[in-house]
FINU-309818 format. One line per 5 residues: their letters; for each residue x, y, z of N, C-alpha, C, O. Coordinates in Angstrom, 1 decimal, always signed. Example, Ala and Ser with C-alpha at 12.3 -4.5 7.8 and 13.67 -1.06 7.14 Angstrom:
2
as = +13.2:-5.7:+7.8:+12.3:-4.5:+7.8:+13.2:-3.3:+7.8:+14.2:-3.3:+8.5; +12.8:-2.2:+7.1:+13.7:-1.1:+7.1:+12.9:+0.0:+7.9:+13.4:+1.1:+8.0;
end
This chain:
153
mklsq = -1.6:-6.7:+5.5:-1.1:-8.0:+6.0:+0.0:-7.7:+6.9:+0.9:-6.9:+6.6; +0.0:-8.4:+8.0:+1.1:-8.3:+9.0:+2.2:-9.3:+8.6:+2.0:-10.3:+7.9; +3.4:-9.0:+9.2:+4.6:-9.9:+8.9:+4.3:-11.3:+9.3:+4.7:-12.3:+8.6; +3.7:-11.5:+10.5:+3.4:-12.9:+10.9:+2.5:-13.6:+10.0:+2.7:-14.8:+9.8; +1.6:-13.0:+9.3:+0.7:-13.6:+8.4:+1.5:-14.0:+7.1:+1.3:-15.1:+6.6;
lkeil = +2.4:-13.2:+6.7:+3.2:-13.5:+5.5:+4.1:-14.8:+5.8:+4.2:-15.7:+5.0; +4.6:-14.8:+7.0:+5.5:-15.9:+7.4:+4.7:-17.2:+7.5:+5.2:-18.3:+7.3; +3.4:-17.1:+7.9:+2.5:-18.3:+7.9:+2.2:-18.8:+6.5:+2.0:-20.0:+6.3; +2.1:-17.9:+5.5:+1.6:-18.3:+4.2:+2.8:-18.9:+3.4:+2.6:-19.8:+2.7; +4.0:-18.3:+3.5:+5.1:-18.7:+2.7:+5.5:-20.2:+2.6:+5.7:-20.7:+1.6;
palnn = +5.5:-20.9:+3.8:+5.8:-22.3:+3.7:+4.9:-23.2:+2.8:+5.4:-24.2:+2.3; +3.7:-22.8:+2.6:+2.8:-23.5:+1.7:+2.9:-23.2:+0.2:+2.3:-23.9:-0.6; +3.7:-22.3:-0.1:+3.9:-21.8:-1.5:+5.0:-22.5:-2.2:+6.0:-22.8:-1.6; +4.9:-22.7:-3.5:+6.0:-23.2:-4.4:+6.8:-22.0:-4.9:+8.0:-22.1:-5.1; +6.1:-20.9:-5.1:+6.8:-19.7:-5.7:+6.2:-18.4:-5.0:+5.1:-18.4:-4.5;
vvfql = +7.0:-17.4:-5.0:+6.6:-16.1:-4.5:+6.2:-15.3:-5.7:+7.1:-14.9:-6.6; +4.9:-14.9:-5.8:+4.4:-14.2:-6.9:+3.7:-12.9:-6.4:+2.9:-13.0:-5.5; +4.0:-11.8:-7.1:+3.3:-10.5:-6.7:+2.5:-10.0:-7.9:+3.1:-9.9:-9.0; +1.2:-9.7:-7.7:+0.4:-9.1:-8.7:+0.2:-7.7:-8.4:+0.0:-7.2:-7.3; +0.3:-6.9:-9.5:+0.2:-5.4:-9.4:-1.3:-5.0:-9.4:-2.1:-5.8:-9.9;
pdnsf = -1.6:-3.8:-9.0:-3.0:-3.3:-9.1:-3.6:-3.4:-10.4:-4.9:-3.5:-10.5; -2.9:-3.3:-11.5:-3.4:-3.4:-12.9:-3.6:-4.8:-13.3:-3.9:-5.0:-14.5; -3.4:-5.8:-12.5:-3.6:-7.2:-12.7:-2.4:-7.8:-13.4:-2.4:-9.0:-13.7; -1.4:-7.0:-13.8:-0.1:-7.6:-14.3:+0.7:-8.1:-13.2:+0.3:-7.9:-12.0; +1.8:-8.8:-13.4:+2.6:-9.4:-12.4:+4.0:-8.8:-12.4:+4.6:-8.5:-13.4;
vpehf = +4.6:-8.7:-11.2:+6.0:-8.3:-11.1:+6.8:-9.5:-11.8:+6.5:-10.6:-11.5; +7.7:-9.2:-12.6:+8.5:-10.2:-13.3:+9.0:-11.2:-12.3:+9.5:-10.9:-11.2; +9.0:-12.5:-12.7:+9.3:-13.6:-11.7:+10.8:-13.6:-11.3:+11.2:-14.3:-10.4; +11.6:-12.8:-12.0:+13.0:-12.7:-11.6:+13.3:-11.5:-10.7:+14.5:-11.1:-10.6; +12.3:-11.0:-10.0:+12.5:-9.9:-9.1:+13.4:-10.3:-7.9:+13.6:-11.5:-7.6;
hvtev = +14.0:-9.3:-7.2:+14.7:-9.5:-6.0:+14.0:-8.7:-4.9:+13.4:-7.7:-5.1; +14.1:-9.2:-3.7:+13.8:-8.4:-2.5:+15.1:-7.8:-2.0:+15.9:-8.5:-1.4; +15.3:-6.5:-2.3:+16.5:-5.8:-2.0:+16.6:-5.2:-0.6:+17.7:-4.9:-0.2; +15.5:-5.0:+0.0:+15.5:-4.4:+1.3:+14.3:-5.0:+2.1:+13.2:-5.2:+1.6; +14.6:-5.2:+3.4:+13.5:-5.5:+4.4:+13.9:-4.7:+5.6:+15.0:-4.8:+6.1;
gvvkr = +13.0:-3.9:+6.0:+13.3:-3.0:+7.2:+12.0:-2.4:+7.8:+10.9:-2.8:+7.4; +12.2:-1.5:+8.7:+11.1:-0.8:+9.3:+11.2:+0.7:+8.9:+12.2:+1.3:+8.9; +10.0:+1.2:+8.4:+9.9:+2.6:+8.0:+9.1:+3.3:+9.1:+8.0:+2.9:+9.4; +9.7:+4.3:+9.7:+9.0:+5.1:+10.7:+8.6:+6.4:+10.2:+9.5:+7.1:+9.6; +7.4:+6.9:+10.4:+7.0:+8.2:+10.0:+6.5:+8.9:+11.3:+5.6:+8.5:+12.0;
nfidc = +7.1:+10.0:+11.6:+6.7:+10.9:+12.7:+6.3:+12.2:+12.0:+7.1:+12.9:+11.4; +5.0:+12.6:+12.2:+4.5:+13.8:+11.5:+3.4:+14.4:+12.3:+2.9:+13.9:+13.3; +3.0:+15.6:+11.9:+1.9:+16.3:+12.5:+0.9:+16.5:+11.4:+1.2:+16.9:+10.3; -0.4:+16.2:+11.7:-1.4:+16.3:+10.7:-1.9:+17.8:+10.7:-1.5:+18.6:+11.5; -2.8:+18.1:+9.8:-3.3:+19.4:+9.6:-4.1:+19.9:+10.8:-4.4:+21.1:+10.8;
ggtir = -4.5:+19.0:+11.7:-5.3:+19.4:+12.9:-4.4:+19.6:+14.1:-4.8:+20.0:+15.2; -3.0:+19.4:+13.9:-2.1:+19.7:+14.9:-1.8:+18.4:+15.8:-1.1:+18.5:+16.8; -2.3:+17.3:+15.4:-2.0:+16.0:+16.2:-0.7:+15.4:+15.7:-0.5:+15.2:+14.5; +0.1:+15.1:+16.6:+1.4:+14.4:+16.3:+1.1:+12.9:+16.1:+0.4:+12.3:+17.0; +1.6:+12.4:+15.1:+1.3:+11.0:+14.8:+2.6:+10.2:+14.5:+3.6:+10.8:+14.0;
neqvv = +2.6:+9.0:+14.9:+3.8:+8.1:+14.6:+3.3:+6.8:+14.0:+2.3:+6.2:+14.5; +3.9:+6.4:+12.9:+3.5:+5.2:+12.2:+4.7:+4.4:+11.9:+5.8:+5.0:+11.7; +4.6:+3.1:+11.9:+5.6:+2.2:+11.5:+5.1:+1.1:+10.6:+4.0:+0.6:+10.9; +5.8:+0.7:+9.6:+5.5:-0.4:+8.8:+6.7:-1.2:+8.5:+7.8:-0.7:+8.5; +6.6:-2.5:+8.2:+7.7:-3.3:+7.7:+7.7:-3.0:+6.2:+6.7:-3.1:+5.5;
nfqlw = +8.9:-2.7:+5.7:+9.0:-2.4:+4.3:+9.8:-3.4:+3.5:+10.9:-3.8:+3.9; +9.2:-3.9:+2.4:+9.9:-4.8:+1.5:+10.1:-4.0:+0.2:+9.1:-3.4:-0.3; +11.3:-4.0:-0.3:+11.5:-3.3:-1.6:+11.8:-4.4:-2.7:+12.7:-5.3:-2.5; +11.0:-4.4:-3.7:+11.1:-5.3:-4.8:+11.9:-4.6:-5.9:+11.6:-3.5:-6.2; +12.8:-5.4:-6.6:+13.6:-4.8:-7.6:+13.6:-5.8:-8.8:+13.9:-7.0:-8.6;
naddy = +13.4:-5.3:-10.0:+13.4:-6.1:-11.2:+14.8:-5.9:-11.8:+15.2:-4.9:-12.4; +15.6:-7.0:-11.7:+17.0:-7.0:-12.3:+17.0:-7.7:-13.7:+15.9:-8.2:-14.1; +18.1:-7.6:-14.3:+18.2:-8.3:-15.6:+18.7:-9.7:-15.6:+19.1:-10.2:-16.6; +18.7:-10.3:-14.4:+19.2:-11.7:-14.3:+17.9:-12.6:-14.4:+17.4:-13.0:-13.3; +17.6:-12.9:-15.6:+16.3:-13.6:-15.9:+16.2:-15.0:-15.3:+15.1:-15.5:-15.2;
dhrlk = +17.3:-15.6:-14.8:+17.3:-16.9:-14.3:+17.0:-16.9:-12.8:+16.8:-17.9:-12.1; +17.0:-15.7:-12.1:+16.8:-15.6:-10.7:+15.4:-15.9:-10.3:+14.4:-15.4:-11.0; +15.1:-16.7:-9.3:+13.8:-16.9:-8.7:+13.9:-16.9:-7.2:+14.7:-17.7:-6.7; +13.2:-16.1:-6.6:+13.2:-16.0:-5.1:+12.2:-17.1:-4.6:+11.0:-16.9:-4.8; +12.6:-18.1:-3.9:+11.8:-19.1:-3.4:+11.3:-18.7:-2.0:+11.9:-17.9:-1.3;
pqkll = +10.1:-19.3:-1.6:+9.5:-18.9:-0.3:+10.5:-19.1:+0.9:+10.5:-18.3:+1.8; +11.3:-20.2:+0.9:+12.2:-20.4:+2.0:+13.3:-19.4:+2.1:+13.7:-19.0:+3.1; +13.7:-18.9:+0.9:+14.8:-17.9:+0.9:+14.2:-16.6:+1.4:+14.9:-15.8:+2.2; +12.9:-16.2:+1.1:+12.3:-15.0:+1.6:+12.1:-15.2:+3.1:+12.3:-14.2:+3.8; +11.7:-16.3:+3.6:+11.6:-16.6:+5.0:+13.0:-16.3:+5.7:+13.0:-15.8:+6.8;
niihl = +14.1:-16.8:+5.1:+15.4:-16.6:+5.7:+15.7:-15.1:+5.7:+16.3:-14.7:+6.7; +15.4:-14.4:+4.7:+15.7:-12.9:+4.7:+14.9:-12.2:+5.8:+15.4:-11.4:+6.5; +13.6:-12.6:+5.9:+12.8:-12.1:+7.0:+13.3:-12.4:+8.4:+13.4:-11.5:+9.2; +13.7:-13.6:+8.6:+14.3:-14.1:+9.9:+15.5:-13.3:+10.2:+15.7:-12.8:+11.3; +16.4:-13.1:+9.2:+17.6:-12.4:+9.4:+17.3:-10.9:+9.8:+17.9:-10.3:+10.7;
sqtkl = +16.4:-10.3:+9.1:+16.0:-8.9:+9.3:+15.4:-8.8:+10.7:+15.7:-7.8:+11.4; +14.6:-9.7:+11.1:+14.0:-9.6:+12.5:+15.1:-9.8:+13.5:+15.1:-9.1:+14.6; +16.1:-10.7:+13.3:+17.1:-11.0:+14.3:+18.1:-9.8:+14.4:+18.4:-9.3:+15.5; +18.5:-9.2:+13.3:+19.5:-8.1:+13.3:+18.9:-6.8:+13.6:+19.5:-5.9:+14.2; +17.6:-6.5:+13.1:+17.0:-5.2:+13.3:+15.9:-5.2:+14.3:+15.5:-4.1:+14.7;
gipdl = +15.6:-6.3:+14.9:+14.5:-6.3:+15.9:+13.2:-5.9:+15.3:+12.4:-5.2:+16.0; +12.9:-6.3:+14.1:+11.6:-5.9:+13.4:+10.4:-6.6:+14.1:+10.4:-7.8:+14.3; +9.5:-5.8:+14.6:+8.3:-6.3:+15.2:+7.2:-6.8:+14.2:+7.4:-6.6:+13.0; +6.2:-7.3:+14.7:+5.1:-7.8:+13.8:+4.2:-6.6:+13.4:+3.2:-6.3:+14.1; +4.5:-6.0:+12.3:+3.8:-4.8:+11.8:+3.2:-5.1:+10.5:+3.4:-6.1:+9.9;
eieve = +2.3:-4.2:+10.0:+1.8:-4.2:+8.7:+2.9:-4.1:+7.7:+3.9:-3.4:+7.9; +2.7:-4.8:+6.5:+3.8:-4.7:+5.5:+3.4:-3.7:+4.4:+2.2:-3.6:+4.0; +4.4:-3.0:+4.0:+4.3:-2.1:+2.8:+5.3:-2.5:+1.8:+6.5:-2.8:+2.2; +4.9:-2.6:+0.6:+5.8:-3.0:-0.5:+6.1:-1.9:-1.4:+5.2:-1.2:-1.8; +7.4:-1.7:-1.7:+7.9:-0.7:-2.6:+8.2:-1.4:-3.9:+8.9:-2.4:-3.9;
yqsnt = +7.7:-0.8:-5.0:+8.1:-1.4:-6.3:+8.1:-0.3:-7.3:+7.3:+0.6:-7.3; +9.1:-0.3:-8.2:+9.2:+0.8:-9.2:+8.7:+0.4:-10.5:+9.0:-0.7:-11.1; +7.7:+1.2:-11.0:+7.3:+1.1:-12.4:+7.6:+2.4:-13.0:+8.8:+2.6:-13.4; +6.7:+3.3:-13.1:+7.1:+4.7:-13.6:+7.8:+5.5:-12.6:+8.7:+6.2:-12.9; +7.4:+5.3:-11.3:+8.1:+5.9:-10.2:+8.0:+4.8:-9.1:+7.3:+3.8:-9.2;
igryn = +8.6:+5.1:-7.9:+8.5:+4.2:-6.8:+7.1:+4.2:-6.2:+6.7:+5.3:-5.8; +6.4:+3.1:-6.3:+5.1:+3.0:-5.7:+5.1:+2.3:-4.4:+6.0:+1.4:-4.2; +4.2:+2.7:-3.5:+4.1:+2.0:-2.2:+2.8:+1.4:-2.1:+1.7:+2.0:-2.4; +2.7:+0.1:-1.7:+1.5:-0.7:-1.8:+1.3:-1.4:-0.5:+2.2:-1.8:+0.2; +0.0:-1.6:-0.2:-0.4:-2.5:+0.9:-0.3:-4.0:+0.3:-0.3:-4.1:-0.9;
lhfsg = -0.2:-4.9:+1.2:+0.0:-6.3:+0.7:-1.2:-7.2:+1.2:-1.7:-7.1:+2.3; -1.7:-8.0:+0.2:-2.9:-8.9:+0.5:-2.5:-10.2:-0.2:-1.7:-10.3:-1.0; -3.1:-11.3:+0.3:-2.9:-12.6:-0.3:-4.2:-13.1:-0.9:-5.3:-13.1:-0.2; -4.2:-13.5:-2.2:-5.4:-13.9:-2.9:-5.8:-15.4:-2.6:-6.8:-15.8:-3.1; -4.9:-16.1:-2.0:-5.1:-17.5:-1.9:-4.2:-18.3:-2.8:-3.9:-19.5:-2.6;
qhfvl = -3.6:-17.6:-3.8:-2.7:-18.1:-4.7:-1.4:-17.3:-4.8:-0.3:-17.9:-5.0; -1.5:-16.0:-4.7:-0.3:-15.2:-4.9:-0.6:-13.9:-4.1:-1.7:-13.6:-3.6; +0.5:-13.1:-3.9:+0.4:-11.8:-3.2:-0.1:-10.8:-4.1:+0.3:-10.7:-5.3; -0.9:-9.9:-3.6:-1.5:-8.8:-4.4:-1.0:-7.5:-3.8:-1.2:-7.2:-2.6; -0.5:-6.6:-4.7:-0.1:-5.3:-4.2:-1.3:-4.4:-4.4:-1.8:-4.3:-5.5;
qnktt = -1.7:-3.7:-3.4:-2.9:-2.9:-3.4:-2.5:-1.4:-3.3:-1.7:-1.1:-2.4; -3.1:-0.6:-4.1:-2.8:+0.9:-4.1:-3.1:+1.4:-2.7:-4.0:+1.1:-2.1; -2.2:+2.3:-2.3:-2.4:+3.1:-1.1:-3.1:+4.4:-1.5:-2.8:+4.9:-2.6; -3.8:+5.0:-0.6:-4.4:+6.3:-0.8:-4.1:+7.2:+0.3:-3.7:+6.8:+1.4; -4.3:+8.5:+0.0:-4.1:+9.5:+1.1:-5.5:+9.9:+1.6:-6.5:+9.6:+1.0;
aclaq = -5.5:+10.5:+2.8:-6.7:+11.0:+3.4:-6.4:+12.0:+4.4:-5.3:+12.0:+5.0; -7.3:+12.9:+4.7:-7.1:+13.9:+5.7:-7.4:+13.1:+7.1:-8.4:+12.5:+7.2; -6.4:+13.2:+8.0:-6.6:+12.5:+9.3:-7.2:+13.4:+10.3:-7.5:+13.0:+11.4; -7.5:+14.7:+10.0:-8.1:+15.6:+10.9:-9.3:+16.3:+10.2:-9.3:+17.6:+10.2; -10.2:+15.6:+9.7:-11.3:+16.2:+8.9:-12.1:+17.2:+9.7:-12.6:+18.2:+9.2;
dacgt = -12.3:+16.9:+11.0:-13.0:+17.9:+11.9:-12.3:+19.2:+12.0:-13.0:+20.2:+12.1; -11.0:+19.2:+12.0:-10.2:+20.4:+12.1:-10.0:+21.2:+10.8:-9.9:+22.4:+10.8; -10.1:+20.4:+9.7:-9.9:+21.0:+8.4:-11.2:+21.7:+7.9:-11.2:+22.6:+7.0; -12.3:+21.2:+8.4:-13.6:+21.8:+7.9:-14.1:+21.0:+6.7:-15.1:+21.4:+6.0; -13.5:+19.9:+6.4:-14.0:+19.0:+5.3:-15.2:+18.2:+5.8:-15.1:+17.7:+6.9;
ptvkt = -16.2:+18.1:+5.0:-17.4:+17.4:+5.5:-17.1:+15.9:+5.6:-16.4:+15.3:+4.7; -17.5:+15.3:+6.7:-17.3:+13.8:+6.9:-18.3:+13.0:+6.1:-18.0:+11.9:+5.6; -19.5:+13.6:+6.0:-20.6:+12.9:+5.2:-21.1:+13.9:+4.3:-21.5:+15.0:+4.7; -21.2:+13.6:+3.0:-21.8:+14.5:+2.0:-23.3:+14.5:+2.1:-23.9:+13.4:+2.3; -23.9:+15.6:+2.0:-25.3:+15.8:+2.0:-25.9:+15.4:+0.7:-25.4:+15.9:-0.3;
kinla = -26.9:+14.5:+0.7:-27.5:+14.1:-0.6:-28.6:+15.0:-0.9:-29.4:+15.4:+0.0; -28.6:+15.4:-2.1:-29.7:+16.4:-2.6:-30.4:+15.7:-3.7:-29.8:+15.2:-4.6; -31.7:+15.8:-3.7:-32.6:+15.4:-4.8:-32.6:+16.5:-5.8:-33.2:+17.5:-5.6; -32.0:+16.2:-7.0:-31.9:+17.2:-8.0:-33.2:+17.6:-8.5:-33.4:+18.8:-9.0; -34.2:+16.8:-8.4:-35.6:+17.1:-8.9:-36.2:+18.2:-8.1:-37.1:+18.9:-8.6;
tlttk = -35.8:+18.4:-6.9:-36.4:+19.5:-6.0:-35.7:+20.8:-6.2:-36.2:+21.8:-5.6; -34.6:+20.9:-6.9:-33.9:+22.2:-7.1:-34.7:+23.0:-8.1:-35.2:+22.5:-9.1; -34.8:+24.3:-7.8:-35.4:+25.2:-8.8:-34.4:+25.7:-9.8:-33.2:+25.9:-9.4; -34.8:+26.0:-11.0:-33.9:+26.4:-12.0:-34.0:+28.0:-12.0:-35.0:+28.6:-11.9; -32.8:+28.6:-12.2:-32.7:+30.0:-12.4:-32.0:+30.3:-13.6:-31.1:+29.5:-14.0;
sccgn = -32.3:+31.3:-14.2:-31.6:+31.8:-15.4:-30.2:+32.2:-15.0:-30.0:+32.9:-14.0; -29.2:+31.9:-15.9:-27.9:+32.3:-15.6:-27.7:+33.8:-15.8:-26.8:+34.4:-15.2; -28.5:+34.5:-16.5:-28.4:+35.9:-16.8:-29.4:+36.7:-16.0:-29.2:+37.9:-15.9; -30.4:+36.1:-15.5:-31.4:+36.8:-14.7:-32.5:+37.3:-15.5:-33.6:+37.7:-15.0; -32.4:+37.3:-16.9:-33.5:+37.8:-17.7:-34.0:+36.7:-18.6:-34.9:+36.9:-19.4;
gtc = -33.5:+35.5:-18.4:-34.1:+34.3:-19.2:-33.6:+34.2:-20.6:-34.2:+33.5:-21.4; -32.6:+35.0:-21.0:-32.2:+35.0:-22.4:-31.0:+34.1:-22.7:-30.5:+34.1:-23.8; -30.5:+33.4:-21.7:-29.3:+32.6:-21.9:-29.6:+31.3:-22.6:-28.6:+30.5:-22.8;
end
């Protein structure tokens, strides 16, 4: 989800709710402690230089159980960060700590925001020698051979 999409959704909501990939929810007394741009400049295993940027939201679960972040307050935080930091309309990545700090993609279910697990992938599969498409083999056509060569296994 891009930042502009989030800004379009928030005014229609009564509450800001985040669901985790395991279907549990971030406690409703969470804080958004950071909004910023994360830039990654790296080289992949094929030698290609890559540059990535995402808008980063950091969610923090504090012990102030009466705290509730309302949609307008989050819009104000986003507006301030865009004004002060010049944040462009990028994809959003959410950081949230459970066992360790997790980084998630953001989606909207129509009722609440859903944190989706991110995955890794080889960006240069042709240079690594990893197959892009696995060859399907019909196991019925394979011949069986004895593991010992003499059929006594």
